[in-house]
C-alpha positions in Angstrom: 95.4 115.2 92.1 96.2 111.6 91.5 99.9 110.7 91.5 102.1 107.7 90.7 103.9 107.0 93.9 106.0 110.1 94.7 106.1 110.5 98.5 107.8 112.7 101.0 108.5 111.8 104.7 106.0 113.4 107.0 103.3 113.8 104.3 100.0 112.1 104.3 98.5 110.2 101.3 95.3 108.4 100.3 96.6 105.3 98.6 94.3 102.9 96.7 94.2 100.1 94.2 91.8 97.7 92.6 91.9 94.2 91.0 93.1 93.9 87.4 90.1 94.3 85.0 88.2 95.3 88.1 88.0 91.7 89.2 87.0 90.6 92.7 90.0 90.3 95.0 88.3 89.4 98.2 86.0 86.4 97.8 85.6 85.2 101.4 85.8 86.5 105.0 89.2 84.7 105.2 90.4 86.8 102.3 89.5 90.1 104.0 91.1 88.9 107.2 94.3 87.8 105.5 94.7 91.3 103.9 94.0 93.1 107.2 96.6 90.8 108.8 99.1 91.8 106.1 98.4 95.5 106.8 99.8 94.8 110.3 102.6 92.4 109.5 104.0 94.2 106.4 104.4 97.5 108.3 107.8 96.7 109.7 111.3 97.3 108.4 112.1 93.6 109.1 109.7 91.6 107.0 107.3 89.3 108.9 106.1 86.5 106.6 102.5 85.6 107.3 103.1 82.2 105.7 105.7 81.4 108.4 103.1 81.9 111.2 101.6 78.4 111.7 98.4 77.7 113.7 97.9 81.3 114.7 94.4 82.7 114.7 93.4 86.1 113.3 93.2 88.0 116.6 96.6 86.7 117.9 98.4 88.1 114.8 98.0 91.6 116.2 99.9 90.6 119.4 103.1 90.0 117.4 105.7 92.5 118.5 107.1 95.0 115.9 109.6 97.8 116.3 110.2 99.8 113.2 107.1 100.7 111.1 107.5 101.7 107.5 104.4 104.0 107.6 101.8 105.4 109.9 98.4 104.0 109.1 95.5 106.4 109.7 92.7 104.4 108.2 91.6 101.8 105.7 88.7 100.2 103.9 88.5 97.0 101.9 85.9 96.5 99.2 85.2 93.4 97.1 87.5 94.5 94.2 89.5 97.4 95.7 91.0 98.9 98.8 91.8 102.3 100.3 94.5 103.3 102.8 95.4 106.6 104.6 99.1 106.5 105.1 101.8 108.8 106.3 105.4 108.4 105.0 107.8 107.9 107.9 111.1 107.3 106.1 111.8 107.8 102.4 110.5 104.9 100.4 108.3 103.6 103.2 105.0 103.8 101.5 106.3 102.3 98.2 107.9 99.3 100.1 104.8 98.8 102.3 102.4 98.8 99.3 104.7 96.5 97.4 104.8 94.0 100.2 101.1 94.0 100.7 100.3 93.5 97.0 102.9 90.8 96.6 102.1 88.9 99.8 98.4 88.9 99.2 98.7 88.0 95.6 100.8 85.0 96.4 98.2 83.9 99.0 95.3 84.5 96.6 96.9 82.8 93.6 97.9 79.7 95.6 94.4 79.4 97.0 92.7 79.8 93.7 95.3 78.1 91.4 95.9 81.1 89.3 99.0 83.1 88.1 99.8 86.7 87.4 99.1 90.1 88.9 96.0 90.5 91.1 96.2 94.2 91.5 96.8 97.0 89.0 100.3 98.4 88.9 101.2 100.9 89.9 98.8 101.7 92.7 97.5 105.3 92.8 97.7 107.9 95.5 96.3 111.3 96.4 98.5 113.7 98.4 96.5 115.1 101.3 97.6 118.8 101.5 98.0 120.6 104.7 95.0 122.8 104.2 92.6 119.9 103.9 90.9 118.2 106.9 92.4 114.8 107.5 89.4 113.8 109.5 87.2 114.3 106.5 89.5 112.2 104.3 89.4 109.3 106.7 85.6 109.5 106.7 85.5 109.6 102.9 87.5 106.3 103.1 85.0 104.9 105.6 82.1 105.8 103.3 83.3 103.4 100.6 81.0 100.5 101.6 78.0 102.9 101.1 77.7 101.5 97.6 77.0 98.0 99.0 74.0 99.4 100.9 73.0 102.4 98.8 74.2 101.8 95.2 73.2 105.4 94.1 74.8 107.3 97.0 77.4 109.0 94.7 74.5 110.5 92.7 72.9 111.9 95.8 70.2 109.3 96.1 70.1 107.8 99.5 66.9 106.2 100.7 67.7 106.2 104.4 70.8 108.0 105.7 70.3 106.9 109.3 70.2 103.3 108.3 73.2 103.8 106.0 75.3 105.2 108.9 74.3 102.1 111.0 75.3 99.8 108.2 78.7 101.5 107.8 79.4 101.3 111.5 78.7 97.5 111.4 80.9 97.0 108.3 83.9 94.9 109.6 86.5 95.6 106.9 87.2 99.3 107.6 88.8 101.2 110.5 85.5 103.1 111.3 84.9 100.9 114.4 88.3 101.8 115.7 87.5 105.5 115.4 84.3 104.9 117.3 86.2 103.4 120.2 84.9 99.9 119.6 87.6 97.6 121.1 88.9 94.9 118.7 92.4 93.4 117.9 92.6 95.2 114.5 92.9 98.6 116.1 96.6 97.8 116.7 97.4 98.2 113.1 96.5 101.9 113.3 98.9 104.6 114.5 97.2 105.6 117.9 98.6 109.2 117.6 97.1 109.5 114.1 93.8 108.2 115.3 93.5 110.3 118.4 94.3 113.5 116.5 91.7 112.8 113.9 89.0 111.4 116.2 88.4 114.8 117.9 87.2 116.3 114.6 85.5 113.3 113.0 82.5 114.5 111.0 79.3 112.6 110.9 79.2 110.2 107.9 75.7 111.3 106.8 76.8 115.0 106.9 79.6 114.6 104.4 78.0 112.3 101.9 78.0 115.0 99.2 81.6 116.0 99.9 82.7 112.4 99.7 80.8 111.9 96.4 82.6 114.9 94.9 86.0 113.7 96.2 85.6 110.3 94.6 84.3 111.9 91.4 87.6 113.8 91.2 89.7 110.7 91.9 87.9 108.8 89.2 88.4 111.6 86.7 92.1 111.8 87.4 92.9 108.1 87.7 
């Protein structure tokens, strides 16, 4: 069920949030990239301020050395007005601090860029505890299926015109961790916990084979949110 930020070390959670009033939070490619950079930079006990990194391109951000992560990141997906993360708590308070840093850092960037004030994301963010008897590999694929609504708007009702093409479109979507699970080399893969990824990749189900499961999963999330 959906919870309000109660986490235990070693446990895995699906954390998600959306823009206030369901507003668009990622307007441009640069916005998506900024948030992905923050997923990497904010995951360290010693805060690394993105605003202090001058004249650094997107790819080089992921070469910055870090030593003490707050969480293990198992997967992510960004959508125009919301985002999903699969996280494991390392030390007590890690997920809450990580999510707070991401929200605050991105909001400051977005508000400055767009000359606005106030919260950008709903508070508090929501989470779903992934219990030990559930398949983590299915959960990460549910997260990767989020962009399906951009290509097949009725997928959650079971109406998909072309499942093969949908799988191709999801594989090409640049703002999720699916490419990293497929072994496609790119700088962003460094923000994921490699042990987490390798343990899930061995049992990664086909996206088109779990469409119905994912639809039921998100229906439950929406009901309990």
